[in-house]
LUMKEVO-924699 format. One record per atom (N, C-alpha, C): residue number from 1; residue in three letters; atom name; x, z, y. Coordinates in steps of 0.02 Angstrom, whole numbers. Atoms other than C-alpha are relative to their C-alpha. Layout:
! LUMKEVO-924699
+-----+-----+----+--------+--------+--------+
:   k :   r :  a :     xx :     zz :     yy :
+-----+-----+----+--------+--------+--------+
: NUM : ALA : CA :      X :      Z :      Y :
...
+-----+-----+----+--------+--------+--------+
//
This chain:
! LUMKEVO-924699
+-----+-----+----+--------+--------+--------+
:   k :   r :  a :     xx :     zz :     yy :
+-----+-----+----+--------+--------+--------+
:   1 : UNK :  N :     24 :    -27 :    -63 :
:   1 : UNK : CA :   -317 :   -615 :   -264 :
:   1 : UNK :  C :     53 :    -13 :     53 :
:   2 : UNK :  N :    -46 :     16 :    -53 :
:   2 : UNK : CA :   -228 :   -694 :   -119 :
:   2 : UNK :  C :    -36 :      5 :     67 :
:   3 : UNK :  N :     30 :    -10 :    -66 :
:   3 : UNK : CA :   -261 :   -647 :     61 :
:   3 : UNK :  C :     16 :    -60 :     45 :
:   4 : UNK :  N :    -12 :     53 :    -49 :
:   4 : UNK : CA :   -282 :   -777 :    196 :
:   4 : UNK :  C :     40 :     30 :     59 :
:   5 : UNK :  N :    -37 :    -23 :    -58 :
:   5 : UNK : CA :   -178 :   -767 :    355 :
:   5 : UNK :  C :    -44 :     40 :     47 :
:   6 : UNK :  N :     47 :    -36 :    -44 :
:   6 : UNK : CA :   -332 :   -711 :    453 :
:   6 : UNK :  C :    -13 :     70 :    -27 :
:   7 : UNK :  N :     11 :    -66 :     30 :
:   7 : UNK : CA :   -364 :   -569 :    330 :
:   7 : UNK :  C :     62 :     44 :      9 :
:   8 : UNK :  N :    -62 :    -38 :    -10 :
:   8 : UNK : CA :   -182 :   -515 :    337 :
:   8 : UNK :  C :      7 :     25 :     71 :
:   9 : UNK :  N :     -4 :    -19 :    -71 :
:   9 : UNK : CA :   -189 :   -514 :    526 :
:   9 : UNK :  C :    -48 :     58 :     15 :
:  10 : UNK :  N :     50 :    -52 :    -10 :
:  10 : UNK : CA :   -347 :   -408 :    524 :
:  10 : UNK :  C :     24 :     66 :    -32 :
:  11 : UNK :  N :    -23 :    -60 :     35 :
:  11 : UNK : CA :   -273 :   -286 :    396 :
:  11 : UNK :  C :     61 :     31 :     33 :
:  12 : UNK :  N :    -58 :    -27 :    -37 :
:  12 : UNK : CA :   -110 :   -270 :    494 :
:  12 : UNK :  C :    -24 :     38 :     62 :
:  13 : UNK :  N :     28 :    -33 :    -58 :
:  13 : UNK : CA :   -213 :   -226 :    647 :
:  13 : UNK :  C :    -28 :     69 :    -18 :
:  14 : UNK :  N :     28 :    -64 :     23 :
:  14 : UNK : CA :   -306 :    -90 :    551 :
:  14 : UNK :  C :     56 :     46 :    -23 :
:  15 : UNK :  N :    -55 :    -40 :     28 :
:  15 : UNK : CA :   -147 :    -32 :    464 :
:  15 : UNK :  C :     46 :     30 :     51 :
:  16 : UNK :  N :    -44 :    -25 :    -53 :
:  16 : UNK : CA :    -56 :     -6 :    628 :
:  16 : UNK :  C :    -13 :     74 :     15 :
:  17 : UNK :  N :     19 :    -69 :    -17 :
:  17 : UNK : CA :   -150 :    158 :    659 :
:  17 : UNK :  C :      5 :     48 :    -60 :
:  18 : UNK :  N :     -1 :    -42 :     59 :
:  18 : UNK : CA :   -131 :    222 :    480 :
:  18 : UNK :  C :     67 :     36 :     -7 :
:  19 : UNK :  N :    -61 :    -37 :     19 :
:  19 : UNK : CA :     -5 :    352 :    422 :
:  19 : UNK :  C :     13 :    -11 :    -74 :
:  20 : UNK :  N :    -15 :      8 :     72 :
:  20 : UNK : CA :     86 :    336 :    255 :
:  20 : UNK :  C :    -34 :     56 :    -40 :
:  21 : UNK :  N :     34 :    -48 :     43 :
:  21 : UNK : CA :    -15 :    421 :    117 :
:  21 : UNK :  C :     42 :     19 :    -60 :
:  22 : UNK :  N :    -44 :    -14 :     56 :
:  22 : UNK : CA :    120 :    412 :    -16 :
:  22 : UNK :  C :     71 :    -13 :     24 :
:  23 : UNK :  N :    -70 :      8 :    -16 :
:  23 : UNK : CA :    307 :    436 :      3 :
:  23 : UNK :  C :     41 :     -1 :    -63 :
:  24 : UNK :  N :    -43 :      7 :     59 :
:  24 : UNK : CA :    435 :    379 :   -125 :
:  24 : UNK :  C :     71 :     14 :     22 :
:  25 : UNK :  N :    -69 :    -19 :    -18 :
:  25 : UNK : CA :    608 :    457 :   -121 :
:  25 : UNK :  C :     46 :    -12 :    -60 :
:  26 : UNK :  N :    -53 :      8 :     49 :
:  26 : UNK : CA :    753 :    481 :   -241 :
:  26 : UNK :  C :    -22 :     -9 :    -72 :
:  27 : UNK :  N :     22 :      6 :     69 :
:  27 : UNK : CA :    652 :    494 :   -402 :
:  27 : UNK :  C :    -32 :    -67 :    -16 :
:  28 : UNK :  N :     28 :     66 :     11 :
:  28 : UNK : CA :    578 :    321 :   -379 :
:  28 : UNK :  C :    -73 :      2 :    -19 :
:  29 : UNK :  N :     70 :      6 :     21 :
:  29 : UNK : CA :    414 :    267 :   -459 :
:  29 : UNK :  C :    -12 :     42 :    -62 :
:  30 : UNK :  N :     18 :    -43 :     56 :
:  30 : UNK : CA :    364 :    413 :   -567 :
:  30 : UNK :  C :    -74 :    -11 :    -16 :
:  31 : UNK :  N :     70 :      6 :     21 :
:  31 : UNK : CA :    199 :    422 :   -660 :
:  31 : UNK :  C :    -47 :     32 :     51 :
:  32 : UNK :  N :     43 :    -34 :    -48 :
:  32 : UNK : CA :    129 :    544 :   -533 :
:  32 : UNK :  C :     -5 :    -39 :     65 :
:  33 : UNK :  N :      2 :     41 :    -60 :
:  33 : UNK : CA :    176 :    431 :   -387 :
:  33 : UNK :  C :    -47 :    -60 :    -10 :
:  34 : UNK :  N :     44 :     56 :     15 :
:  34 : UNK : CA :     91 :    283 :   -470 :
:  34 : UNK :  C :    -74 :     21 :     -3 :
:  35 : UNK :  N :     69 :    -26 :      3 :
:  35 : UNK : CA :    -64 :    388 :   -504 :
:  35 : UNK :  C :    -27 :     12 :     71 :
:  36 : UNK :  N :     22 :    -13 :    -69 :
:  36 : UNK : CA :    -71 :    441 :   -321 :
:  36 : UNK :  C :    -12 :    -65 :     38 :
:  37 : UNK :  N :     10 :     65 :    -32 :
:  37 : UNK : CA :    -51 :    261 :   -261 :
:  37 : UNK :  C :    -65 :    -31 :    -24 :
:  38 : UNK :  N :     61 :     28 :     28 :
:  38 : UNK : CA :   -190 :    206 :   -378 :
:  38 : UNK :  C :    -62 :     35 :     29 :
:  39 : UNK :  N :     56 :    -38 :    -28 :
:  39 : UNK : CA :   -306 :    345 :   -316 :
:  39 : UNK :  C :    -10 :    -18 :     73 :
:  40 : UNK :  N :      5 :     15 :    -71 :
:  40 : UNK : CA :   -267 :    307 :   -134 :
:  40 : UNK :  C :    -27 :    -71 :     11 :
:  41 : UNK :  N :     26 :     68 :     -6 :
:  41 : UNK : CA :   -298 :    120 :   -157 :
:  41 : UNK :  C :    -74 :     -3 :    -17 :
:  42 : UNK :  N :     70 :      0 :     20 :
:  42 : UNK : CA :   -464 :    154 :   -244 :
:  42 : UNK :  C :    -43 :     32 :     55 :
:  43 : UNK :  N :     38 :    -34 :    -53 :
:  43 : UNK : CA :   -519 :    273 :   -105 :
:  43 : UNK :  C :      1 :    -37 :     66 :
:  44 : UNK :  N :     -9 :     26 :    -68 :
:  44 : UNK : CA :   -450 :    189 :     50 :
:  44 : UNK :  C :      7 :    -76 :      5 :
:  45 : UNK :  N :     -8 :     72 :      4 :
:  45 : UNK : CA :   -420 :      7 :     -3 :
:  45 : UNK :  C :     62 :    -26 :     37 :
:  46 : UNK :  N :    -58 :     21 :    -39 :
:  46 : UNK : CA :   -284 :    -13 :    131 :
:  46 : UNK :  C :     42 :     61 :     13 :
:  47 : UNK :  N :    -42 :    -59 :     -7 :
:  47 : UNK : CA :   -139 :    109 :    125 :
:  47 : UNK :  C :     71 :    -19 :     21 :
:  48 : UNK :  N :    -71 :      6 :    -16 :
:  48 : UNK : CA :     37 :    133 :    193 :
:  48 : UNK :  C :     39 :     43 :    -49 :
:  49 : UNK :  N :    -45 :    -37 :     43 :
:  49 : UNK : CA :    178 :    187 :     79 :
:  49 : UNK :  C :     69 :     -1 :     31 :
:  50 : UNK :  N :    -68 :     -5 :    -27 :
:  50 : UNK : CA :    345 :    251 :    144 :
:  50 : UNK :  C :     48 :      4 :    -59 :
:  51 : UNK :  N :    -50 :      2 :     53 :
:  51 : UNK : CA :    493 :    210 :     32 :
:  51 : UNK :  C :     67 :     20 :     31 :
:  52 : UNK :  N :    -60 :    -27 :    -31 :
:  52 : UNK : CA :    640 :    320 :     82 :
:  52 : UNK :  C :     62 :    -13 :    -43 :
:  53 : UNK :  N :    -60 :     20 :     37 :
:  53 : UNK : CA :    776 :    225 :    -10 :
:  53 : UNK :  C :     43 :    -41 :     48 :
:  54 : UNK :  N :    -44 :     32 :    -49 :
:  54 : UNK : CA :    927 :    168 :     91 :
:  54 : UNK :  C :     14 :    -74 :    -16 :
:  55 : UNK :  N :    -18 :     69 :     19 :
:  55 : UNK : CA :    966 :      8 :     -7 :
:  55 : UNK :  C :    -60 :    -46 :      8 :
:  56 : UNK :  N :     54 :     47 :    -15 :
:  56 : UNK : CA :    860 :   -137 :     55 :
:  56 : UNK :  C :    -24 :    -37 :    -62 :
:  57 : UNK :  N :     18 :     37 :     61 :
:  57 : UNK : CA :    865 :   -231 :   -111 :
:  57 : UNK :  C :    -41 :     43 :    -47 :
:  58 : UNK :  N :     38 :    -46 :     42 :
:  58 : UNK : CA :    804 :    -78 :   -207 :
:  58 : UNK :  C :    -70 :     10 :     29 :
:  59 : UNK :  N :     64 :     -9 :    -34 :
:  59 : UNK : CA :    666 :    -52 :    -79 :
:  59 : UNK :  C :    -45 :    -61 :    -12 :
:  60 : UNK :  N :     38 :     62 :     11 :
:  60 : UNK : CA :    611 :   -234 :    -96 :
:  60 : UNK :  C :    -24 :     -4 :    -73 :
:  61 : UNK :  N :     18 :      0 :     71 :
:  61 : UNK : CA :    611 :   -218 :   -286 :
:  61 : UNK :  C :    -56 :     50 :    -14 :
:  62 : UNK :  N :     52 :    -51 :      9 :
:  62 : UNK : CA :    506 :    -58 :   -278 :
:  62 : UNK :  C :    -67 :    -25 :     27 :
:  63 : UNK :  N :     62 :     27 :    -30 :
:  63 : UNK : CA :    378 :   -143 :   -164 :
:  63 : UNK :  C :    -31 :    -52 :    -47 :
:  64 : UNK :  N :     24 :     52 :     47 :
:  64 : UNK : CA :    365 :   -291 :   -284 :
:  64 : UNK :  C :    -27 :     32 :    -63 :
:  65 : UNK :  N :     23 :    -34 :     60 :
:  65 : UNK : CA :    348 :   -173 :   -432 :
:  65 : UNK :  C :    -66 :     35 :     10 :
:  66 : UNK :  N :     64 :    -33 :    -16 :
:  66 : UNK : CA :    210 :    -72 :   -349 :
:  66 : UNK :  C :    -56 :    -52 :      2 :
:  67 : UNK :  N :     50 :     53 :     -6 :
:  67 : UNK : CA :    117 :   -232 :   -308 :
:  67 : UNK :  C :    -20 :    -27 :    -69 :
:  68 : UNK :  N :     13 :     26 :     67 :
:  68 : UNK : CA :    133 :   -293 :   -487 :
:  68 : UNK :  C :    -38 :     50 :    -43 :
:  69 : UNK :  N :     31 :    -51 :     42 :
:  69 : UNK : CA :     87 :   -129 :   -573 :
:  69 : UNK :  C :    -71 :     17 :     24 :
:  70 : UNK :  N :     64 :    -20 :    -27 :
:  70 : UNK : CA :    -57 :    -84 :   -457 :
:  70 : UNK :  C :    -48 :    -58 :     12 :
:  71 : UNK :  N :     40 :     61 :    -11 :
:  71 : UNK : CA :   -121 :   -264 :   -446 :
:  71 : UNK :  C :    -29 :     -1 :     71 :
:  72 : UNK :  N :     20 :     -1 :    -70 :
:  72 : UNK : CA :   -125 :   -254 :   -256 :
:  72 : UNK :  C :     42 :    -51 :     39 :
:  73 : UNK :  N :    -35 :     48 :    -44 :
:  73 : UNK : CA :    -70 :   -366 :   -113 :
:  73 : UNK :  C :     43 :     38 :     51 :
:  74 : UNK :  N :    -42 :    -27 :    -54 :
:  74 : UNK : CA :     74 :   -327 :      4 :
:  74 : UNK :  C :    -21 :    -36 :     63 :
:  75 : UNK :  N :     23 :     29 :    -62 :
:  75 : UNK : CA :      2 :   -355 :    177 :
:  75 : UNK :  C :     58 :     -8 :     49 :
:  76 : UNK :  N :    -55 :      0 :    -49 :
:  76 : UNK : CA :    157 :   -311 :    278 :
:  76 : UNK :  C :     53 :     50 :    -22 :
:  77 : UNK :  N :    -55 :    -46 :     10 :
:  77 : UNK : CA :    327 :   -230 :    263 :
:  77 : UNK :  C :     40 :      4 :     64 :
:  78 : UNK :  N :    -42 :    -11 :    -59 :
:  78 : UNK : CA :    418 :   -155 :    411 :
:  78 : UNK :  C :     47 :     57 :    -17 :
:  79 : UNK :  N :    -49 :    -52 :     16 :
:  79 : UNK : CA :    578 :    -61 :    373 :
:  79 : UNK :  C :    -15 :     33 :    -66 :
:  80 : UNK :  N :     12 :    -39 :     61 :
:  80 : UNK : CA :    539 :     76 :    249 :
:  80 : UNK :  C :    -73 :     10 :    -15 :
:  81 : UNK :  N :     72 :     -9 :      9 :
:  81 : UNK : CA :    350 :     62 :    262 :
:  81 : UNK :  C :    -32 :    -65 :    -22 :
:  82 : UNK :  N :     36 :     59 :     26 :
:  82 : UNK : CA :    241 :    -57 :    162 :
:  82 : UNK :  C :    -75 :     13 :      4 :
:  83 : UNK :  N :     73 :     -4 :     -5 :
:  83 : UNK : CA :     55 :    -92 :    187 :
:  83 : UNK :  C :    -29 :    -38 :    -59 :
:  84 : UNK :  N :     29 :     29 :     61 :
:  84 : UNK : CA :    -43 :   -124 :     26 :
:  84 : UNK :  C :    -76 :     -4 :      6 :
:  85 : UNK :  N :     73 :      7 :      1 :
:  85 : UNK : CA :   -221 :   -187 :      0 :
:  85 : UNK :  C :    -22 :    -16 :    -72 :
:  86 : UNK :  N :     35 :     17 :     62 :
:  86 : UNK : CA :   -331 :   -185 :   -154 :
:  86 : UNK :  C :    -73 :     18 :     10 :
:  87 : UNK :  N :     72 :    -12 :     -8 :
:  87 : UNK : CA :   -520 :   -202 :   -150 :
:  87 : UNK :  C :    -23 :     52 :    -50 :
:  88 : UNK :  N :     26 :    -53 :     44 :
:  88 : UNK : CA :   -609 :    -50 :   -220 :
:  88 : UNK :  C :    -59 :    -28 :    -40 :
:  89 : UNK :  N :     56 :     21 :     42 :
:  89 : UNK : CA :   -733 :    -70 :   -361 :
:  89 : UNK :  C :    -66 :     19 :     32 :
:  90 : UNK :  N :     59 :    -24 :    -37 :
:  90 : UNK : CA :   -861 :     35 :   -266 :
:  90 : UNK :  C :     24 :     32 :     65 :
:  91 : UNK :  N :    -27 :    -27 :    -63 :
:  91 : UNK : CA :   -805 :     55 :    -84 :
:  91 : UNK :  C :    -44 :     57 :     27 :
:  92 : UNK :  N :     33 :    -58 :    -31 :
:  92 : UNK : CA :   -850 :    223 :     -6 :
:  92 : UNK :  C :      8 :     -7 :     76 :
:  93 : UNK :  N :     -6 :     10 :    -72 :
:  93 : UNK : CA :   -891 :    197 :    179 :
:  93 : UNK :  C :     32 :     59 :     37 :
:  94 : UNK :  N :    -29 :    -58 :    -32 :
:  94 : UNK : CA :   -831 :    373 :    218 :
:  94 : UNK :  C :     76 :      3 :    -10 :
:  95 : UNK :  N :    -72 :     -2 :     16 :
:  95 : UNK : CA :   -658 :    346 :    140 :
:  95 : UNK :  C :     36 :    -65 :     16 :
:  96 : UNK :  N :    -33 :     65 :     -7 :
:  96 : UNK : CA :   -622 :    160 :    156 :
:  96 : UNK :  C :     26 :    -11 :     71 :
:  97 : UNK :  N :    -29 :     16 :    -66 :
:  97 : UNK : CA :   -505 :    112 :    298 :
:  97 : UNK :  C :    -28 :    -65 :     28 :
:  98 : UNK :  N :     28 :     64 :    -23 :
:  98 : UNK : CA :   -592 :    -57 :    307 :
:  98 : UNK :  C :    -72 :      5 :     24 :
:  99 : UNK :  N :     71 :     -6 :    -17 :
:  99 : UNK : CA :   -771 :      3 :    324 :
:  99 : UNK :  C :    -14 :     50 :     56 :
: 100 : UNK :  N :     10 :    -49 :    -53 :
: 100 : UNK : CA :   -745 :    139 :    454 :
: 100 : UNK :  C :      0 :    -32 :     68 :
+-----+-----+----+--------+--------+--------+
//
């Protein structure tokens, strides 16, 4: 699942108005954080995640790990915030950030 540049541009535009739904701090990627990211991706398809880790290399590794574990695409990364996309199996028009 690879996004085209046009899709990324459209998702960045939508993602600009979104607030982070999951925040990762000192404990890193715990099971509960991964569960919450999975639920948010299934509900909203396009989500922002704030990673409050000071080291840039660790932050980059966490973003790559989330993408790999959750089987989602990284649309954009700005500082400590990453925008992820994964198509829902059954999109809910009331919850999806793409269908509203």
